[in-house]
Chimera marker file (.cmm) of the C-alpha trace (Angstrom):
<marker_set name="trace">
<marker id="1" x="0.037" y="0.179" z="0.056" r="1" g="1" b="0" radius="0.5"/>
<marker id="2" x="1.327" y="3.238" z="-0.923" r="1" g="1" b="0" radius="0.5"/>
<marker id="3" x="1.217" y="6.682" z="0.701" r="1" g="1" b="0" radius="0.5"/>
<marker id="4" x="-1.603" y="8.141" z="-1.126" r="1" g="1" b="0" radius="0.5"/>
<marker id="5" x="-3.555" y="4.771" z="-0.357" r="1" g="1" b="0" radius="0.5"/>
<marker id="6" x="-2.744" y="5.091" z="3.135" r="1" g="1" b="0" radius="0.5"/>
<marker id="7" x="-4.075" y="8.470" z="3.621" r="1" g="1" b="0" radius="0.5"/>
<marker id="8" x="-7.400" y="7.460" z="1.851" r="1" g="1" b="0" radius="0.5"/>
<marker id="9" x="-7.743" y="4.570" z="3.789" r="1" g="1" b="0" radius="0.5"/>
<marker id="10" x="-7.281" y="6.741" z="7.215" r="1" g="1" b="0" radius="0.5"/>
<marker id="11" x="-9.960" y="9.043" z="6.080" r="1" g="1" b="0" radius="0.5"/>
<marker id="12" x="-12.295" y="6.037" z="5.482" r="1" g="1" b="0" radius="0.5"/>
<marker id="13" x="-11.557" y="4.923" z="8.951" r="1" g="1" b="0" radius="0.5"/>
<marker id="14" x="-12.185" y="8.255" z="10.428" r="1" g="1" b="0" radius="0.5"/>
<marker id="15" x="-15.575" y="8.296" z="8.928" r="1" g="1" b="0" radius="0.5"/>
<marker id="16" x="-17.014" y="5.333" z="9.851" r="1" g="1" b="0" radius="0.5"/>
<marker id="17" x="-17.885" y="3.163" z="13.015" r="1" g="1" b="0" radius="0.5"/>
<marker id="18" x="-17.265" y="-0.528" z="12.471" r="1" g="1" b="0" radius="0.5"/>
<marker id="19" x="-18.713" y="-3.085" z="14.860" r="1" g="1" b="0" radius="0.5"/>
<marker id="20" x="-15.670" y="-5.533" z="13.974" r="1" g="1" b="0" radius="0.5"/>
<marker id="21" x="-13.185" y="-2.638" z="15.146" r="1" g="1" b="0" radius="0.5"/>
<marker id="22" x="-11.731" y="-2.796" z="11.612" r="1" g="1" b="0" radius="0.5"/>
<marker id="23" x="-10.440" y="-6.202" z="11.681" r="1" g="1" b="0" radius="0.5"/>
<marker id="24" x="-10.165" y="-6.378" z="7.908" r="1" g="1" b="0" radius="0.5"/>
<marker id="25" x="-7.568" y="-3.528" z="8.088" r="1" g="1" b="0" radius="0.5"/>
<marker id="26" x="-5.862" y="-4.204" z="11.389" r="1" g="1" b="0" radius="0.5"/>
<marker id="27" x="-5.155" y="-7.640" z="10.307" r="1" g="1" b="0" radius="0.5"/>
<marker id="28" x="-3.335" y="-6.503" z="7.231" r="1" g="1" b="0" radius="0.5"/>
<marker id="29" x="-6.139" y="-7.683" z="4.992" r="1" g="1" b="0" radius="0.5"/>
<marker id="30" x="-5.754" y="-11.224" z="5.985" r="1" g="1" b="0" radius="0.5"/>
<marker id="31" x="-9.201" y="-11.188" z="7.591" r="1" g="1" b="0" radius="0.5"/>
<marker id="32" x="-11.631" y="-10.302" z="4.933" r="1" g="1" b="0" radius="0.5"/>
<marker id="33" x="-15.359" y="-10.866" z="4.755" r="1" g="1" b="0" radius="0.5"/>
<marker id="34" x="-16.102" y="-12.466" z="1.029" r="1" g="1" b="0" radius="0.5"/>
<marker id="35" x="-17.558" y="-9.814" z="-1.271" r="1" g="1" b="0" radius="0.5"/>
<marker id="36" x="-17.586" y="-9.204" z="-4.996" r="1" g="1" b="0" radius="0.5"/>
<marker id="37" x="-17.124" y="-6.297" z="-6.954" r="1" g="1" b="0" radius="0.5"/>
<marker id="38" x="-19.897" y="-6.190" z="-9.639" r="1" g="1" b="0" radius="0.5"/>
<marker id="39" x="-19.256" y="-2.701" z="-10.948" r="1" g="1" b="0" radius="0.5"/>
<marker id="40" x="-21.393" y="-0.249" z="-8.875" r="1" g="1" b="0" radius="0.5"/>
<marker id="41" x="-19.270" y="2.510" z="-7.074" r="1" g="1" b="0" radius="0.5"/>
<marker id="42" x="-20.269" y="2.075" z="-3.554" r="1" g="1" b="0" radius="0.5"/>
<marker id="43" x="-21.717" y="-1.602" z="-3.411" r="1" g="1" b="0" radius="0.5"/>
<marker id="44" x="-20.169" y="-4.827" z="-3.352" r="1" g="1" b="0" radius="0.5"/>
<marker id="45" x="-22.187" y="-8.378" z="-3.432" r="1" g="1" b="0" radius="0.5"/>
<marker id="46" x="-21.867" y="-9.969" z="-0.040" r="1" g="1" b="0" radius="0.5"/>
<marker id="47" x="-21.078" y="-13.710" z="-0.271" r="1" g="1" b="0" radius="0.5"/>
<marker id="48" x="-21.341" y="-14.450" z="3.236" r="1" g="1" b="0" radius="0.5"/>
<marker id="49" x="-24.289" y="-14.857" z="5.535" r="1" g="1" b="0" radius="0.5"/>
<marker id="50" x="-24.138" y="-11.187" z="6.941" r="1" g="1" b="0" radius="0.5"/>
<marker id="51" x="-27.874" y="-10.597" z="8.065" r="1" g="1" b="0" radius="0.5"/>
<marker id="52" x="-26.455" y="-8.924" z="11.112" r="1" g="1" b="0" radius="0.5"/>
<marker id="53" x="-23.883" y="-6.931" z="9.556" r="1" g="1" b="0" radius="0.5"/>
<marker id="54" x="-24.588" y="-3.025" z="9.792" r="1" g="1" b="0" radius="0.5"/>
<marker id="55" x="-23.615" y="-2.723" z="6.171" r="1" g="1" b="0" radius="0.5"/>
<marker id="56" x="-25.179" y="-5.538" z="4.535" r="1" g="1" b="0" radius="0.5"/>
<marker id="57" x="-28.972" y="-5.313" z="3.244" r="1" g="1" b="0" radius="0.5"/>
<marker id="58" x="-30.988" y="-7.599" z="1.468" r="1" g="1" b="0" radius="0.5"/>
<marker id="59" x="-32.595" y="-7.483" z="-1.838" r="1" g="1" b="0" radius="0.5"/>
<marker id="60" x="-34.511" y="-10.441" z="-2.689" r="1" g="1" b="0" radius="0.5"/>
<marker id="61" x="-32.447" y="-13.244" z="-1.672" r="1" g="1" b="0" radius="0.5"/>
<marker id="62" x="-29.095" y="-11.363" z="-2.128" r="1" g="1" b="0" radius="0.5"/>
<marker id="63" x="-27.126" y="-9.306" z="-0.127" r="1" g="1" b="0" radius="0.5"/>
<marker id="64" x="-25.093" y="-6.236" z="-0.649" r="1" g="1" b="0" radius="0.5"/>
<marker id="65" x="-22.357" y="-4.819" z="1.149" r="1" g="1" b="0" radius="0.5"/>
<marker id="66" x="-22.008" y="-0.874" z="1.589" r="1" g="1" b="0" radius="0.5"/>
<marker id="67" x="-18.786" y="-0.709" z="3.757" r="1" g="1" b="0" radius="0.5"/>
<marker id="68" x="-16.765" y="2.109" z="2.501" r="1" g="1" b="0" radius="0.5"/>
<marker id="69" x="-13.604" y="0.358" z="3.817" r="1" g="1" b="0" radius="0.5"/>
<marker id="70" x="-14.279" y="-3.033" z="2.240" r="1" g="1" b="0" radius="0.5"/>
<marker id="71" x="-15.202" y="-1.282" z="-1.078" r="1" g="1" b="0" radius="0.5"/>
<marker id="72" x="-11.999" y="0.446" z="-1.088" r="1" g="1" b="0" radius="0.5"/>
<marker id="73" x="-10.191" y="-2.581" z="-0.112" r="1" g="1" b="0" radius="0.5"/>
<marker id="74" x="-11.808" y="-4.808" z="-3.295" r="1" g="1" b="0" radius="0.5"/>
<marker id="75" x="-11.846" y="-1.869" z="-5.684" r="1" g="1" b="0" radius="0.5"/>
<marker id="76" x="-8.310" y="-0.166" z="-5.268" r="1" g="1" b="0" radius="0.5"/>
<marker id="77" x="-6.267" y="-2.753" z="-3.505" r="1" g="1" b="0" radius="0.5"/>
<marker id="78" x="-7.868" y="-5.665" z="-5.527" r="1" g="1" b="0" radius="0.5"/>
<marker id="79" x="-8.334" y="-8.035" z="-2.231" r="1" g="1" b="0" radius="0.5"/>
<link id1="1" id2="2" r="1" g="1" b="0" radius="0.2"/>
<link id1="2" id2="3" r="1" g="1" b="0" radius="0.2"/>
<link id1="3" id2="4" r="1" g="1" b="0" radius="0.2"/>
<link id1="4" id2="5" r="1" g="1" b="0" radius="0.2"/>
<link id1="5" id2="6" r="1" g="1" b="0" radius="0.2"/>
<link id1="6" id2="7" r="1" g="1" b="0" radius="0.2"/>
<link id1="7" id2="8" r="1" g="1" b="0" radius="0.2"/>
<link id1="8" id2="9" r="1" g="1" b="0" radius="0.2"/>
<link id1="9" id2="10" r="1" g="1" b="0" radius="0.2"/>
<link id1="10" id2="11" r="1" g="1" b="0" radius="0.2"/>
<link id1="11" id2="12" r="1" g="1" b="0" radius="0.2"/>
<link id1="12" id2="13" r="1" g="1" b="0" radius="0.2"/>
<link id1="13" id2="14" r="1" g="1" b="0" radius="0.2"/>
<link id1="14" id2="15" r="1" g="1" b="0" radius="0.2"/>
<link id1="15" id2="16" r="1" g="1" b="0" radius="0.2"/>
<link id1="16" id2="17" r="1" g="1" b="0" radius="0.2"/>
<link id1="17" id2="18" r="1" g="1" b="0" radius="0.2"/>
<link id1="18" id2="19" r="1" g="1" b="0" radius="0.2"/>
<link id1="19" id2="20" r="1" g="1" b="0" radius="0.2"/>
<link id1="20" id2="21" r="1" g="1" b="0" radius="0.2"/>
<link id1="21" id2="22" r="1" g="1" b="0" radius="0.2"/>
<link id1="22" id2="23" r="1" g="1" b="0" radius="0.2"/>
<link id1="23" id2="24" r="1" g="1" b="0" radius="0.2"/>
<link id1="24" id2="25" r="1" g="1" b="0" radius="0.2"/>
<link id1="25" id2="26" r="1" g="1" b="0" radius="0.2"/>
<link id1="26" id2="27" r="1" g="1" b="0" radius="0.2"/>
<link id1="27" id2="28" r="1" g="1" b="0" radius="0.2"/>
<link id1="28" id2="29" r="1" g="1" b="0" radius="0.2"/>
<link id1="29" id2="30" r="1" g="1" b="0" radius="0.2"/>
<link id1="30" id2="31" r="1" g="1" b="0" radius="0.2"/>
<link id1="31" id2="32" r="1" g="1" b="0" radius="0.2"/>
<link id1="32" id2="33" r="1" g="1" b="0" radius="0.2"/>
<link id1="33" id2="34" r="1" g="1" b="0" radius="0.2"/>
<link id1="34" id2="35" r="1" g="1" b="0" radius="0.2"/>
<link id1="35" id2="36" r="1" g="1" b="0" radius="0.2"/>
<link id1="36" id2="37" r="1" g="1" b="0" radius="0.2"/>
<link id1="37" id2="38" r="1" g="1" b="0" radius="0.2"/>
<link id1="38" id2="39" r="1" g="1" b="0" radius="0.2"/>
<link id1="39" id2="40" r="1" g="1" b="0" radius="0.2"/>
<link id1="40" id2="41" r="1" g="1" b="0" radius="0.2"/>
<link id1="41" id2="42" r="1" g="1" b="0" radius="0.2"/>
<link id1="42" id2="43" r="1" g="1" b="0" radius="0.2"/>
<link id1="43" id2="44" r="1" g="1" b="0" radius="0.2"/>
<link id1="44" id2="45" r="1" g="1" b="0" radius="0.2"/>
<link id1="45" id2="46" r="1" g="1" b="0" radius="0.2"/>
<link id1="46" id2="47" r="1" g="1" b="0" radius="0.2"/>
<link id1="47" id2="48" r="1" g="1" b="0" radius="0.2"/>
<link id1="48" id2="49" r="1" g="1" b="0" radius="0.2"/>
<link id1="49" id2="50" r="1" g="1" b="0" radius="0.2"/>
<link id1="50" id2="51" r="1" g="1" b="0" radius="0.2"/>
<link id1="51" id2="52" r="1" g="1" b="0" radius="0.2"/>
<link id1="52" id2="53" r="1" g="1" b="0" radius="0.2"/>
<link id1="53" id2="54" r="1" g="1" b="0" radius="0.2"/>
<link id1="54" id2="55" r="1" g="1" b="0" radius="0.2"/>
<link id1="55" id2="56" r="1" g="1" b="0" radius="0.2"/>
<link id1="56" id2="57" r="1" g="1" b="0" radius="0.2"/>
<link id1="57" id2="58" r="1" g="1" b="0" radius="0.2"/>
<link id1="58" id2="59" r="1" g="1" b="0" radius="0.2"/>
<link id1="59" id2="60" r="1" g="1" b="0" radius="0.2"/>
<link id1="60" id2="61" r="1" g="1" b="0" radius="0.2"/>
<link id1="61" id2="62" r="1" g="1" b="0" radius="0.2"/>
<link id1="62" id2="63" r="1" g="1" b="0" radius="0.2"/>
<link id1="63" id2="64" r="1" g="1" b="0" radius="0.2"/>
<link id1="64" id2="65" r="1" g="1" b="0" radius="0.2"/>
<link id1="65" id2="66" r="1" g="1" b="0" radius="0.2"/>
<link id1="66" id2="67" r="1" g="1" b="0" radius="0.2"/>
<link id1="67" id2="68" r="1" g="1" b="0" radius="0.2"/>
<link id1="68" id2="69" r="1" g="1" b="0" radius="0.2"/>
<link id1="69" id2="70" r="1" g="1" b="0" radius="0.2"/>
<link id1="70" id2="71" r="1" g="1" b="0" radius="0.2"/>
<link id1="71" id2="72" r="1" g="1" b="0" radius="0.2"/>
<link id1="72" id2="73" r="1" g="1" b="0" radius="0.2"/>
<link id1="73" id2="74" r="1" g="1" b="0" radius="0.2"/>
<link id1="74" id2="75" r="1" g="1" b="0" radius="0.2"/>
<link id1="75" id2="76" r="1" g="1" b="0" radius="0.2"/>
<link id1="76" id2="77" r="1" g="1" b="0" radius="0.2"/>
<link id1="77" id2="78" r="1" g="1" b="0" radius="0.2"/>
<link id1="78" id2="79" r="1" g="1" b="0" radius="0.2"/>
</marker_set>
C-alpha cells in the first residue's frame, strides 16, 4: 500500500464506526469478509451470511455490502 492509499484509508476509517473494530484493516487484509465487486461504485455483493452486519442489506435473496472500507479494499487494492 502506498502513501496515497494509506491516507485515503485513514480518511475512511475516521468517517465510519465498525462493529468489527476494523478487523480487516488491522489484520493486514488477511481477515476479509467474502465479497465481490460487480461494477457499482459504492456496493459489493456480499458472499457471506451477513444478516447482522450493519453494512449489509438484502434485495430479494441477495445481500449487498455498503462498507466503504471493504469497498475500497476490493476496488483499489484488489483484495
